[in-house]
MIBA-496579 format. One line per field, with one value per residue (C-alpha): x, y, z; residue in one letter; chain. Coordinates in steps of 0.25 Angstrom, whole numbers. Example, Ala and Ser with C-alpha at 12.3 -4.5 7.8 and 13.67 -1.06 7.14 Angstrom:
MIBA-496579
px: [49	55]
py: [-18	-4]
pz: [31	29]
r: [A	S]
c: [A	A]
end
This chain:
MIBA-496579
px: [100	107	95	85	93	94	79	72	60	48	42	54	64	75	85	80	68	55	55	46	41	36	31	16	9	-6	-17	-29	-43	-55	-64	-75	-74	-84	-88	-91	-79	-69	-55	-43	-39	-24	-22	-8	-6	6	5	15	12	21	34	45	43	54	53	51	41	29	34	25	13	1	4	-3	0	14	20	26	40	45	60	61	76	75	65	74	87	78	74	88	92	81	84	98	94	93	80	72	67	74	68	66	56	46	46	44	32	26	26	19	9	6	3	-7	-13	-15	-21	-9	-4	-11	-5	-4	0	-1	6	5	-4	8	21	28	43	41	37	50	53	54	40	31	39	38	23	20	28	21	7	9	16	4	-7	0	1	-14	-17	-8	-13	-28	-28	-18	-11	3	4	12	16	18	19	16	29	43	38	23	26	18	2	-7	-16	-30	-27	-13	-16	-23	-27	-22	-25	-30	-17	-17	-4	1	-5	4	9	17	31	38	32	30	28	15	16	5	15	19	33	30	20	30	34	49	58	67	55	56	70	66	55	65	74	62	57	71	72	58	61	74	67	55	65	73	60	54	67	72	60	50	40	43	30	35	33	19	20	22	8	0	-15	-18	-25	-36	-47	-57	-53	-57	-50	-38	-38	-40	-27	-19	-24	-19	-5	-4	-7	4	14	9	11	25	29	23	31	44	42	35	46	58	62	71	72	58	64	52	43	52	52	41	41	36	36	35	25	20	12	20	15	27	33	45	49	45	53	65	62	62	74	78	78	89	80	79	64	61	56	53	63	55	45	41	26	20	6	-1	-12	-26	-23	-11	-15	-19	-16	-9	-2	12	10	5	17	27	22	20	36	40	41	36	22	12	-1	-12	-23	-37	-49	-63	-59	-51	-58	-56	-51	-41	-36	-34	-26	-18	-14	-9	-1	6	8	8	15	5	14	8	10	13	0	-8	-22	-25	-40	-45	-60	-65	-76	-87	-82	-75	-87	-92	-78	-69	-76	-76	-61	-57	-65	-58	-44	-48	-53	-41	-33	-23	-13	-15	-15	-28	-27	-36	-33	-45	-40	-40	-54	-60	-54	-63	-62	-67	-75	-62	-55	-47	-45	-49	-54	-64	-59	-71	-71	-57	-60	-73	-66	-56	-66	-75	-62	-59	-73	-73	-60	-66	-79	-70	-61	-48	-38	-38	-23	-21	-23	-17	-19	-14	-11	-1	5	1	-12	-16	-31	-34	-44	-57	-63	-55	-52	-50	-64	-57	-67	-65	-62	-51	-43	-36	-29	-18	-21	-7	-8	-3	-13	-23	-28	-22	-26	-19	-13	-26	-34	-24	-23	-38	-39	-29	-37	-50	-43	-37	-52	-58	-47	-48	-64	-63	-53	-62	-74	-67	-58	-65	-62	-50	-54	-51	-39	-39	-28	-24	-31	-42	-55	-60	-71	-60	-55	-68	-72	-60	-65	-51	-52	-38	-27	-15	-11	2	7	6	19	27	25	34	28	32	26	13	12	14	3	-6	-3	-6	-18	-24	-34	-22	-27	-22	-30	-29	-25	-34	-24	-24	-11	-11	-10	-12	-24	-24	-38	-39	-47	-37	-25	-22	-13	-23	-32	-25	-36	-28	-16	-22	-14	-13	-3	-6	-2	-7	3	1	16	19	15	11	7	1	2	-4	-5	1	16	13	5	15	26	18	15	30	33	22	27	42	37	28	39	47	37]
py: [-186	-183	-188	-179	-166	-169	-168	-155	-149	-153	-139	-129	-139	-134	-145	-152	-159	-152	-139	-137	-124	-133	-145	-148	-145	-146	-137	-138	-141	-141	-153	-159	-172	-182	-176	-163	-156	-148	-153	-150	-159	-159	-156	-154	-141	-131	-123	-120	-125	-129	-125	-115	-102	-96	-84	-94	-103	-97	-103	-115	-109	-103	-89	-78	-65	-68	-65	-75	-72	-78	-78	-86	-85	-70	-70	-79	-70	-57	-63	-68	-54	-48	-58	-52	-38	-30	-28	-16	-15	-18	-30	-22	-13	-24	-26	-11	-12	-24	-17	-5	-14	-21	-7	-5	-18	-13	0	8	12	13	7	15	7	13	15	11	0	-5	3	6	6	19	25	23	38	49	56	43	38	51	52	38	41	55	49	38	48	58	48	42	56	58	45	47	61	57	44	46	33	30	26	15	18	6	10	1	5	-1	-14	-13	-17	-29	-30	-42	-42	-49	-54	-58	-50	-38	-33	-20	-14	-28	-35	-45	-43	-47	-39	-28	-34	-22	-17	-28	-38	-32	-19	-10	-8	-17	-25	-40	-37	-27	-36	-48	-50	-46	-52	-39	-31	-38	-33	-19	-19	-21	-9	0	-4	-1	13	16	12	19	33	30	28	40	49	43	45	58	67	66	61	72	76	90	94	94	103	89	85	93	93	93	80	86	93	96	109	104	92	99	108	95	89	102	104	90	93	106	98	88	99	106	93	90	104	102	89	96	108	100	89	98	87	91	77	73	64	53	64	65	51	40	25	19	4	-3	-13	-21	-33	-45	-51	-56	-67	-69	-55	-56	-68	-62	-50	-60	-61	-65	-56	-56	-64	-75	-72	-66	-53	-47	-36	-29	-22	-20	-24	-34	-38	-50	-46	-51	-59	-67	-70	-85	-93	-104	-94	-90	-76	-80	-90	-79	-69	-78	-79	-64	-55	-42	-37	-43	-37	-46	-40	-44	-44	-48	-62	-65	-75	-72	-86	-85	-72	-77	-89	-79	-70	-82	-87	-74	-71	-84	-77	-66	-55	-41	-32	-44	-45	-33	-37	-27	-27	-24	-27	-15	-5	-14	-27	-22	-22	-36	-43	-37	-38	-53	-53	-43	-50	-63	-57	-50	-63	-71	-60	-60	-48	-41	-26	-22	-12	-9	-8	0	0	-14	-17	-5	-5	-3	1	13	13	17	4	11	5	14	15	23	32	30	15	15	24	16	3	9	15	2	-6	3	2	-13	-13	-5	-14	-27	-21	-22	-11	-4	-4	4	6	1	10	10	25	35	48	53	59	48	46	32	31	39	48	53	68	71	65	57	51	40	50	56	42	43	56	50	35	29	16	3	-5	-1	13	21	32	45	55	63	50	44	56	58	43	45	56	48	36	45	51	37	32	45	44	30	33	44	35	23	31	35	49	48	47	60	59	57	65	59	67	73	68	66	76	87	84	83	97	103	96	91	78	78	73	80	87	94	104	118	122	111	115	124	137	133	119	125	134	121	114	126	126	111	110	124	119	116	124	126	118	114	100	91	92	107	110	118	110	110	102	96	92	80	88	100	93	96	84	74	66	66	56	45	48	44	55	57	68	72	71	75	86	90	91	77	71	57	53	40	41	33	35	46	49	64	63	55	65	77	70	67	82	86	76	81	95	90	81	94	99]
pz: [-26	-39	-47	-39	-41	-56	-57	-62	-56	-65	-64	-66	-72	-63	-57	-44	-39	-41	-33	-22	-29	-40	-33	-36	-23	-18	-20	-12	-18	-10	-11	-2	5	7	20	13	19	11	10	2	-10	-14	-29	-36	-42	-44	-30	-20	-5	6	0	2	-4	-14	-24	-35	-28	-36	-49	-53	-47	-54	-58	-66	-73	-77	-90	-100	-104	-117	-113	-100	-100	-100	-89	-80	-83	-79	-66	-62	-64	-56	-44	-43	-43	-29	-22	-25	-10	3	11	24	16	15	30	32	22	28	42	35	29	42	48	36	39	53	49	53	39	25	13	0	-12	-26	-39	-54	-59	-67	-67	-80	-82	-89	-76	-69	-70	-60	-61	-61	-49	-42	-45	-39	-26	-25	-26	-16	-6	-8	-6	6	13	10	16	28	31	29	35	46	42	38	23	17	2	-7	-22	-34	-40	-44	-48	-52	-67	-69	-70	-70	-81	-84	-98	-104	-117	-123	-136	-141	-155	-159	-155	-143	-134	-121	-109	-103	-90	-85	-88	-81	-91	-105	-112	-113	-128	-135	-143	-142	-140	-129	-122	-122	-107	-106	-94	-95	-90	-76	-75	-79	-69	-58	-62	-65	-51	-45	-51	-47	-32	-32	-36	-26	-15	-18	-18	-5	2	-5	-1	-13	-3	7	14	16	1	-1	-14	-21	-17	-27	-26	-41	-40	-32	-41	-30	-23	-9	-11	-15	-3	6	0	1	16	19	12	21	33	30	28	41	49	43	47	61	63	59	69	80	81	77	68	56	50	44	34	35	29	17	13	11	11	-2	-5	-19	-23	-36	-39	-38	-52	-60	-51	-59	-56	-41	-39	-45	-35	-23	-14	0	12	22	31	21	16	2	-2	-16	-19	-29	-21	-6	-9	-19	-21	-28	-38	-38	-50	-44	-30	-32	-19	-27	-37	-39	-34	-20	-19	-22	-13	-1	0	0	12	4	8	-2	-7	-12	-21	-16	-26	-28	-32	-19	-9	6	9	-2	3	17	11	2	13	22	10	8	23	31	42	43	42	44	32	22	15	9	3	-8	-11	-25	-26	-34	-28	-33	-26	-13	-4	-9	-9	1	14	15	11	21	32	29	30	43	49	45	52	41	42	29	24	17	5	-6	-21	-26	-40	-47	-44	-50	-64	-76	-90	-97	-111	-117	-112	-101	-88	-76	-62	-55	-44	-36	-37	-32	-20	-18	-17	-8	2	2	5	17	22	21	29	40	41	41	52	43	40	26	24	11	-4	-17	-29	-43	-45	-51	-47	-61	-65	-75	-79	-77	-66	-67	-56	-44	-41	-56	-60	-71	-81	-91	-102	-94	-94	-107	-103	-94	-95	-92	-85	-92	-84	-73	-71	-59	-50	-54	-44	-42	-39	-30	-21	-20	-17	-6	0	0	7	18	20	21	31	39	39	44	55	60	60	67	77	90	96	106	121	129	136	151	158	172	183	173	169	155	157	159	146	139	144	136	124	122	114	118	108	114	126	126	137	131	138	133	118	111	105	91	93	98	85	77	84	82	67	66	75	76	87	96	108	122	132	147	149	158	169	169	161	149	136	121	117	103	98	89	79	79	73	58	58	59	69	83	86	79	88	102	109	123	127	142	156	170	170	156	153	147	133	130	116	111	95	85	70	61	62	60	73	81	76	81	94	96	94	104	114	113	116	128	134	137	146]
r: [S	A	K	R	T	A	R	S	C	S	T	C	K	R	P	G	R	R	H	R	A	H	A	P	V	R	E	H	K	T	T	T	S	H	H	G	I	K	R	K	Q	I	Q	T	V	F	A	M	Q	N	K	A	W	T	P	S	S	W	R	G	L	P	I	K	Q	Q	P	E	Y	E	D	Q	E	A	L	R	K	T	L	R	T	L	E	A	L	P	P	L	I	F	E	G	E	I	D	A	L	K	Q	Y	L	A	E	C	G	D	G	R	R	L	L	L	Q	G	G	D	C	A	E	R	F	A	D	C	R	R	E	P	I	E	N	K	L	K	I	L	M	Q	M	S	V	V	L	T	W	G	A	R	T	P	V	V	R	I	A	R	I	A	G	Q	Y	A	K	P	R	S	K	P	T	E	V	I	D	G	V	E	V	P	I	F	R	G	D	I	V	N	G	F	E	A	T	M	D	A	R	R	P	D	P	Q	R	L	Q	Q	A	Y	F	Y	S	A	A	T	L	N	Y	L	R	A	M	S	E	G	G	F	A	D	L	H	H	P	E	T	W	N	A	D	F	V	Q	N	A	S	Q	R	A	E	Y	E	H	M	V	D	N	I	V	D	A	L	D	F	L	R	Q	G	T	G	A	S	D	D	S	N	L	R	K	V	D	L	F	S	S	H	E	G	L	L	L	D	Y	E	E	S	M	T	T	K	R	Y	S	G	S	Y	F	N	K	G	A	H	F	L	W	I	G	D	R	T	R	Q	L	D	G	A	H	I	E	Y	F	S	G	I	D	N	P	V	G	V	K	V	G	P	S	M	D	P	D	E	L	Q	E	L	V	Q	R	L	N	P	N	R	E	K	G	K	I	T	L	I	T	R	F	G	S	K	N	V	E	E	K	F	P	S	I	C	E	A	V	R	E	S	N	L	P	V	V	W	T	C	D	P	M	H	G	N	T	E	Q	T	E	Q	G	L	K	T	R	Q	F	D	N	I	L	G	E	L	T	K	T	M	D	I	H	E	T	C	G	T	H	F	G	G	V	H	F	E	L	T	G	N	N	V	T	E	C	V	G	G	P	Q	D	L	V	P	S	D	L	P	R	Y	Y	E	T	Y	C	D	P	R	L	N	Y	S	Q	S	M	Y	M	A	F	E	I	A	K	K	I	Q	H	A	A	K	Q	S	T	P	R	P	A	L	L	K	T	P	G	A	S	N	S	S	V	Q	K	K	E	A	A	V	A	L	F	I	P	A	G	S	L	P	G	A	L	V	Q	V	L	A	A	V	A	P	K	L	V	P	S	E	H	A	C	G	S	S	A	L	C	L	R	P	S	A	C	A	L	G	Q	W	T	M	M	R	L	A	V	Y	S	A	E	G	N	K	A	H	A	F	C	R	G	N	P	Y	H	C	A	I	I	Q	A	L	R	T	C	A	S	S	A]
c: [A	A	A	A	A	A	A	A	A	A	A	A	A	A	A	A	A	A	A	A	A	A	A	A	A	A	A	A	A	A	A	A	A	A	A	A	A	A	A	A	A	A	A	A	A	A	A	A	A	A	A	A	A	A	A	A	A	A	A	A	A	A	A	A	A	A	A	A	A	A	A	A	A	A	A	A	A	A	A	A	A	A	A	A	A	A	A	A	A	A	A	A	A	A	A	A	A	A	A	A	A	A	A	A	A	A	A	A	A	A	A	A	A	A	A	A	A	A	A	A	A	A	A	A	A	A	A	A	A	A	A	A	A	A	A	A	A	A	A	A	A	A	A	A	A	A	A	A	A	A	A	A	A	A	A	A	A	A	A	A	A	A	A	A	A	A	A	A	A	A	A	A	A	A	A	A	A	A	A	A	A	A	A	A	A	A	A	A	A	A	A	A	A	A	A	A	A	A	A	A	A	A	A	A	A	A	A	A	A	A	A	A	A	A	A	A	A	A	A	A	A	A	A	A	A	A	A	A	A	A	A	A	A	A	A	A	A	A	A	A	A	A	A	A	A	A	A	A	A	A	A	A	A	A	A	A	A	A	A	A	A	A	A	A	A	A	A	A	A	A	A	A	A	A	A	A	A	A	A	A	A	A	A	A	A	A	A	A	A	A	A	A	A	A	A	A	A	A	A	A	A	A	A	A	A	A	A	A	A	A	A	A	A	A	A	A	A	A	A	A	A	A	A	A	A	A	A	A	A	A	A	A	A	A	A	A	A	A	A	A	A	A	A	A	A	A	A	A	A	A	A	A	A	A	A	A	A	A	A	A	A	A	A	A	A	A	A	A	A	A	A	A	A	A	A	A	A	A	A	A	A	A	A	A	A	A	A	A	A	A	A	A	A	A	A	A	A	A	A	A	A	A	A	A	A	A	A	A	A	A	A	A	A	A	A	A	A	A	A	A	A	A	A	A	A	A	A	A	A	A	A	A	A	A	A	A	A	A	A	A	A	A	A	A	A	A	A	A	A	A	A	A	A	A	A	A	A	A	A	A	A	A	A	A	A	A	A	A	A	A	A	A	A	A	A	A	A	A	A	A	A	A	A	A	A	A	A	A	A	A	A	A	A	A	A	A	A	A	A	A	A	A	A	A	A	A	A	A	A	A	A	A	A	A	A	A	A	A	A	A	A	A	A	A	A	A	A	A	A	A	A	A	A	A	A	A	A	A	A	A	A	A	A	A	A	A	A	A	A	A	A	A	A	A	A	A	A	A	A	A	A	A	A	A	A	A	A	A	A	A	A	A	A	A	A	A	A	A	A	A	A	A	A	A	A	A	A	A	A	A	A	A	A	A	A	A	A	A	A	A	A	A	A	A	A	A	A	A	A]
end
């Protein structure tokens, strides 16, 4: 026994027998037997199968996109420091996010994920952080209002400091230097010293993330996201006069709706409308850093304390690789980029590996095929996942598959190609019978000039004016807002096409024909005498066509027709408020929380009759 404990692991050289994490295990290689039947032949490789997961069990596996640090001792010291630092998030937040994502997967919510291609330490300042929150908030309001669907906001922020690269080096002014891998790894300046990977930058990334999250939480809780102040929602991004009018009309309607809720319910505390839920995310690329960010939950399982949501890139999703091994053991919701090189069978195995317990909201598949490839490549993958009945959230990243280069050598993206991939993806989901769960954008709240086209009609010659990205081109403020409008219109149009008109209500003791003669297409019946005069005036302002009508049972009532309500589609609510006596309200609500609050106000008034 003493001799055995004195031995060292042949892989990591630490005391003890060879650790299970470093034991040679088996990889399956398909061959054909003499019967012509395929069978699996065992071959020894460094892979990890049938073992207990630990935050370090990825070590020893094939890995890509990792920097090479010259000073390993400095790296180990930095990682030990990071392990001891407190979490940037609370573990209960990831459970709440998974619940929201599960609803996205079921079609009850929409995910909006967006932010910088690569964050910069220099952007940890007030104005850039405010602009990022502002654009996500405004886009989510447009999507919620237009699509009549609650929106989950996840920002590429407070940790998106690393980027995968196609080549390890680049040539600048005739000199070959290491590639810039993000502020968490090396500097942007094209010198050998600046481009040398520095372990201290890992610790800097943690503190910059903490400062960014601190201000984001303060703004989201302190009133910056207050929906009652639309003066912060400027319409400068809209160049077309008719589109500007449409946007301003939408904002006016939202303000009217909020005023109505306050007056109709008599509620003085509407704090939920003054704050916003926002979750952080980044690509889990540097596994040294992610391991140091991994800690135990009170339940005994593990979570990544550095972000609510992490995703695996298209370059690092190998089944036998280190990234899949690491992400298979944390409780955080995980995204996987799915591109043209993905095989349907491989994707099914990958999802099962990351989510063996089939937990809803755990896995988000982020498609990124490009406008030219999506119609050819995506349907078979979508169908395979649907047939396997795997619980996933489908979102679309229409950015990465549409990158191109101008004659001047600048990377850019065509706005029409981005929108084209997005609409094609939504159409494929509709055909396949799956739920389109959301979008994933690289965007900024500033009016940079990096993508061509859009509401400003940018052309390649415009790009040098405000080309600020350190890596990939982003949608600017104007293009992002315009994109939100187009998505909302697309979802709204699809809902109108697929949702049948509600059946006419059948009141006890009355025939359907009596209702049809009144051309009611009834959404709501409230006894007129039970409504206070002030509320009738509010209803008349919100729904001008709210007219006195005779209830099918003969009593006087107010009839709210579905097409009359400025607050949205009452047909989505499946309402039935009536009784034989015409003096009692019953409501069956589904959908927008604004609608449900309005109905609660009406029910409160009607219940006093």
